[in-house]
N, C-alpha and C positions, 0 to 999 in steps of 0.2 A: 446620339453620345459622342458619334467622333469629331463636333466640333468644335466639341466643349474643351476638348483634348489639344487640342491645334494653335498653335503658337502665330499671335496675328502678325504683319508683317512687320510691327514698331519692333517688340517681342525680337524677333528673329534679328532682325540689321543689330537691332543691340547687341545677340549673343556672339550672331559674327564678327561688331565689331570688341568682342571681348575676347573670343577666340585671337584673335588677328596679333590684339596686344598685349598677350598672352606670349604666343610668339614672338614675336619682338622684344622679349624679354629675355630670349634666348631657353625655355621653359620648352622642356619635350614634350609631342602628343601627349600622349601618356601624366604629365602635371599639369598640359593643360587639363586635359576631359577630367580628370579626376578633383578641379579645381573647381567647376563646373557642373560637374555631376552627371556628364554627357560619354556616349563611346569617344578613344580614341581616332577611329575611324571619320568621324564626324569632323574632328579635329582635323585630321590631316583632305580633307575634300577641302575647306575652309582656309586653310594655309596655302594649298598649292593653287587654286581658285584665286588668290590675292597674289601672292609669286608674277602669275601666270600675268594679269592682266590690273590689280593694285584696286581699288575701289571702283571703279566699274563690272569687276562681280561680283562682289558683294551683296547686289541687289537680287530679287529676286525676278527670275526667268522665266518670262510667260508659260504657264502647265499647257499640254497638248489639249487637242479634242475642239470642241466649242463652247462659246462659252453662259453662264445660264443668260435662260430670258426672264425679263421683269414677273413674275406674274402675271400684271398686265395682261401682256401680250398672248399668256397662253390662254386664261379665260378668254374667248371669243369672246361678242355682243350679246349673243344667245344665250349664253351663262345669268350675265347679269341685269336683278330686276326691273321689272318697267311700272313707271307709276301707273297708278288706278284711276281715275276719270270717274 
């Protein structure tokens, strides 16, 4: 269920761009947040990141922890069906 509510990377990047464009028009964090239906703190976060590093910081950053393994690697050879002769 958690994954169904999570934005894809493309959607998240598009929202960040809308935030930055709203800020570039001189709107406050509250105004941009109200227009986009998000929290003002979120607008502040992306405004700050953009001012610090421009477009470089708008992309997703690597997440902590180990990367998930593909399902084929988790299933060992003993779990795969063998052909009958």
